[in-house]
VMD Tcl script that builds the backbone (N, CA, C; Angstrom):
set m [mol new atoms 198]
animate dup $m
set s [atomselect $m all]
$s set {name element resname resid chain x y z} {
  {N N MET 1 A 0.816 -8.176 -8.899}
  {CA C MET 1 A 1.617 -7.331 -9.737}
  {C C MET 1 A 3.077 -7.461 -9.302}
  {N N ARG 2 A 3.938 -7.592 -10.285}
  {CA C ARG 2 A 5.365 -7.717 -9.999}
  {C C ARG 2 A 5.940 -6.364 -9.591}
  {N N ASP 3 A 6.942 -6.405 -8.705}
  {CA C ASP 3 A 7.555 -5.169 -8.218}
  {C C ASP 3 A 8.101 -4.312 -9.356}
  {N N GLN 4 A 8.690 -4.929 -10.357}
  {CA C GLN 4 A 9.277 -4.153 -11.448}
  {C C GLN 4 A 8.214 -3.468 -12.309}
  {N N ASP 5 A 6.948 -3.884 -12.198}
  {CA C ASP 5 A 5.865 -3.260 -12.955}
  {C C ASP 5 A 5.200 -2.115 -12.197}
  {N N LYS 6 A 5.536 -1.960 -10.934}
  {CA C LYS 6 A 4.923 -0.917 -10.114}
  {C C LYS 6 A 5.618 0.424 -10.344}
  {N N THR 7 A 4.858 1.495 -10.209}
  {CA C THR 7 A 5.425 2.830 -10.279}
  {C C THR 7 A 6.155 3.109 -8.978}
  {N N LYS 8 A 7.371 3.539 -9.087}
  {CA C LYS 8 A 8.194 3.830 -7.917}
  {C C LYS 8 A 8.046 5.302 -7.531}
  {N N LEU 9 A 8.151 5.598 -6.247}
  {CA C LEU 9 A 8.057 6.969 -5.767}
  {C C LEU 9 A 9.124 7.842 -6.423}
  {N N ALA 10 A 10.292 7.301 -6.630}
  {CA C ALA 10 A 11.369 8.057 -7.276}
  {C C ALA 10 A 10.975 8.473 -8.693}
  {N N ASP 11 A 10.214 7.627 -9.400}
  {CA C ASP 11 A 9.751 7.972 -10.744}
  {C C ASP 11 A 8.798 9.161 -10.700}
  {N N VAL 12 A 7.930 9.164 -9.715}
  {CA C VAL 12 A 6.942 10.233 -9.586}
  {C C VAL 12 A 7.600 11.538 -9.164}
  {N N LEU 13 A 8.557 11.452 -8.258}
  {CA C LEU 13 A 9.177 12.653 -7.708}
  {C C LEU 13 A 10.337 13.187 -8.535}
  {N N ASN 14 A 10.715 12.485 -9.590}
  {CA C ASN 14 A 11.818 12.926 -10.429}
  {C C ASN 14 A 11.529 14.330 -10.968}
  {N N ASP 15 A 12.384 15.278 -10.670}
  {CA C ASP 15 A 12.241 16.678 -11.093}
  {C C ASP 15 A 10.989 17.347 -10.539}
  {N N ALA 16 A 10.472 16.870 -9.415}
  {CA C ALA 16 A 9.252 17.444 -8.840}
  {C C ALA 16 A 9.438 18.918 -8.506}
  {N N ARG 17 A 10.601 19.272 -8.004}
  {CA C ARG 17 A 10.843 20.671 -7.623}
  {C C ARG 17 A 10.678 21.590 -8.832}
  {N N ALA 18 A 11.118 21.160 -9.990}
  {CA C ALA 18 A 11.010 21.988 -11.184}
  {C C ALA 18 A 9.586 22.020 -11.732}
  {N N LYS 19 A 8.821 20.964 -11.494}
  {CA C LYS 19 A 7.480 20.856 -12.062}
  {C C LYS 19 A 6.391 21.467 -11.188}
  {N N LEU 20 A 6.622 21.558 -9.890}
  {CA C LEU 20 A 5.594 22.035 -8.972}
  {C C LEU 20 A 5.924 23.429 -8.458}
  {N N PRO 21 A 4.879 24.239 -8.249}
  {CA C PRO 21 A 5.144 25.563 -7.669}
  {C C PRO 21 A 5.608 25.428 -6.223}
  {N N ALA 22 A 6.400 26.368 -5.789}
  {CA C ALA 22 A 6.888 26.342 -4.405}
  {C C ALA 22 A 5.746 26.651 -3.450}
  {N N ASP 23 A 5.741 25.984 -2.313}
  {CA C ASP 23 A 4.776 26.245 -1.251}
  {C C ASP 23 A 3.320 26.144 -1.699}
  {N N LYS 24 A 3.003 25.162 -2.514}
  {CA C LYS 24 A 1.616 24.953 -2.936}
  {C C LYS 24 A 0.821 24.424 -1.754}
  {N N ALA 25 A -0.320 25.024 -1.507}
  {CA C ALA 25 A -1.185 24.576 -0.418}
  {C C ALA 25 A -1.893 23.288 -0.823}
  {N N ALA 26 A -1.939 22.328 0.076}
  {CA C ALA 26 A -2.637 21.069 -0.184}
  {C C ALA 26 A -4.136 21.331 -0.256}
  {N N THR 27 A -4.792 20.694 -1.215}
  {CA C THR 27 A -6.233 20.849 -1.396}
  {C C THR 27 A -6.940 19.537 -1.096}
  {N N HIS 28 A -8.265 19.606 -1.049}
  {CA C HIS 28 A -9.076 18.406 -0.845}
  {C C HIS 28 A -8.803 17.398 -1.969}
  {N N GLU 29 A -8.663 17.900 -3.187}
  {CA C GLU 29 A -8.390 17.022 -4.330}
  {C C GLU 29 A -7.030 16.346 -4.188}
  {N N ASP 30 A -6.042 17.081 -3.709}
  {CA C ASP 30 A -4.720 16.496 -3.462}
  {C C ASP 30 A -4.834 15.362 -2.449}
  {N N ALA 31 A -5.564 15.626 -1.369}
  {CA C ALA 31 A -5.724 14.630 -0.311}
  {C C ALA 31 A -6.407 13.374 -0.839}
  {N N GLU 32 A -7.450 13.554 -1.647}
  {CA C GLU 32 A -8.139 12.396 -2.222}
  {C C GLU 32 A -7.189 11.562 -3.076}
  {N N GLY 33 A -6.358 12.233 -3.869}
  {CA C GLY 33 A -5.414 11.520 -4.723}
  {C C GLY 33 A -4.380 10.742 -3.934}
  {N N VAL 34 A -3.866 11.344 -2.881}
  {CA C VAL 34 A -2.848 10.676 -2.067}
  {C C VAL 34 A -3.456 9.496 -1.316}
  {N N VAL 35 A -4.652 9.687 -0.769}
  {CA C VAL 35 A -5.330 8.584 -0.074}
  {C C VAL 35 A -5.585 7.446 -1.053}
  {N N GLY 36 A -6.064 7.767 -2.245}
  {CA C GLY 36 A -6.316 6.740 -3.254}
  {C C GLY 36 A -5.062 5.979 -3.631}
  {N N ALA 37 A -3.956 6.689 -3.794}
  {CA C ALA 37 A -2.691 6.037 -4.139}
  {C C ALA 37 A -2.221 5.129 -3.012}
  {N N GLU 38 A -2.357 5.601 -1.780}
  {CA C GLU 38 A -1.911 4.799 -0.641}
  {C C GLU 38 A -2.773 3.538 -0.506}
  {N N LEU 39 A -4.078 3.676 -0.723}
  {CA C LEU 39 A -4.969 2.513 -0.648}
  {C C LEU 39 A -4.669 1.507 -1.757}
  {N N THR 40 A -4.446 2.022 -2.955}
  {CA C THR 40 A -4.191 1.161 -4.105}
  {C C THR 40 A -2.916 0.350 -3.936}
  {N N ASN 41 A -1.931 0.931 -3.278}
  {CA C ASN 41 A -0.634 0.273 -3.150}
  {C C ASN 41 A -0.458 -0.500 -1.856}
  {N N ASN 42 A -1.535 -0.678 -1.110}
  {CA C ASN 42 A -1.481 -1.461 0.120}
  {C C ASN 42 A -2.374 -2.682 -0.059}
  {N N PRO 43 A -1.836 -3.885 0.058}
  {CA C PRO 43 A -2.642 -5.094 -0.156}
  {C C PRO 43 A -3.828 -5.207 0.803}
  {N N ASN 44 A -3.764 -4.540 1.954}
  {CA C ASN 44 A -4.873 -4.574 2.913}
  {C C ASN 44 A -5.887 -3.460 2.674}
  {N N LEU 45 A -5.651 -2.647 1.642}
  {CA C LEU 45 A -6.528 -1.527 1.292}
  {C C LEU 45 A -6.785 -0.600 2.478}
  {N N THR 46 A -5.715 -0.260 3.178}
  {CA C THR 46 A -5.790 0.685 4.290}
  {C C THR 46 A -4.683 1.716 4.132}
  {N N THR 47 A -4.870 2.853 4.779}
  {CA C THR 47 A -3.796 3.843 4.814}
  {C C THR 47 A -2.923 3.554 6.024}
  {N N TYR 48 A -1.741 4.124 6.031}
  {CA C TYR 48 A -0.802 3.909 7.125}
  {C C TYR 48 A -0.994 4.991 8.185}
  {N N PRO 49 A -1.203 4.619 9.448}
  {CA C PRO 49 A -1.310 5.630 10.507}
  {C C PRO 49 A -0.045 6.490 10.539}
  {N N GLY 50 A -0.232 7.789 10.499}
  {CA C GLY 50 A 0.911 8.698 10.492}
  {C C GLY 50 A 1.604 8.773 9.151}
  {N N GLY 51 A 0.981 8.223 8.117}
  {CA C GLY 51 A 1.593 8.183 6.797}
  {C C GLY 51 A 1.374 9.457 5.993}
  {N N VAL 52 A 1.775 9.400 4.753}
  {CA C VAL 52 A 1.686 10.555 3.866}
  {C C VAL 52 A 0.236 10.981 3.676}
  {N N ALA 53 A -0.661 10.022 3.472}
  {CA C ALA 53 A -2.066 10.362 3.255}
  {C C ALA 53 A -2.631 11.122 4.446}
  {N N GLU 54 A -2.340 10.654 5.629}
  {CA C GLU 54 A -2.841 11.324 6.835}
  {C C GLU 54 A -2.309 12.755 6.919}
  {N N ALA 55 A -1.050 12.945 6.566}
  {CA C ALA 55 A -0.444 14.277 6.615}
  {C C ALA 55 A -1.076 15.216 5.590}
  {N N VAL 56 A -1.319 14.725 4.382}
  {CA C VAL 56 A -1.904 15.576 3.344}
  {C C VAL 56 A -3.360 15.900 3.674}
  {N N VAL 57 A -4.097 14.940 4.215}
  {CA C VAL 57 A -5.481 15.196 4.632}
  {C C VAL 57 A -5.503 16.282 5.706}
  {N N ALA 58 A -4.612 16.189 6.677}
  {CA C ALA 58 A -4.553 17.197 7.740}
  {C C ALA 58 A -4.190 18.568 7.173}
  {N N ALA 59 A -3.239 18.606 6.263}
  {CA C ALA 59 A -2.838 19.876 5.657}
  {C C ALA 59 A -3.981 20.482 4.853}
  {N N ALA 60 A -4.684 19.667 4.092}
  {CA C ALA 60 A -5.812 20.160 3.301}
  {C C ALA 60 A -6.911 20.695 4.211}
  {N N ARG 61 A -7.157 19.999 5.298}
  {CA C ARG 61 A -8.179 20.444 6.253}
  {C C ARG 61 A -7.790 21.803 6.848}
  {N N LEU 62 A -6.536 21.945 7.239}
  {CA C LEU 62 A -6.069 23.226 7.784}
  {C C LEU 62 A -6.160 24.341 6.744}
  {N N ASN 63 A -5.790 24.041 5.516}
  {CA C ASN 63 A -5.837 25.049 4.456}
  {C C ASN 63 A -7.269 25.479 4.158}
  {N N GLN 64 A -8.208 24.561 4.277}
  {CA C GLN 64 A -9.610 24.879 4.014}
  {C C GLN 64 A -10.152 25.809 5.105}
  {N N GLU 65 A -9.677 25.643 6.333}
  {CA C GLU 65 A -10.157 26.449 7.454}
  {C C GLU 65 A -9.617 27.872 7.429}
  {N N ILE 66 A -8.525 28.083 6.727}
  {CA C ILE 66 A -7.886 29.411 6.701}
  {C C ILE 66 A -8.643 30.343 5.785}
}
mol reanalyze $m
mol bondsrecalc $m
mol representation Tube
mol addrep $m
């Protein structure tokens, strides 16, 4: 896939503050979506250690325990 055909993070985050509620707790579904996106956009089909997916998974896990 050519770089110009890929969805850019800036496209996704454009006006995110206006579209998303403040302080939304991360959920299991959120974590699955972020992990899936990270896997899809990595040619090695792996997540990045310490990356966004790992952070959202940890947040969702903490939110579930509360």
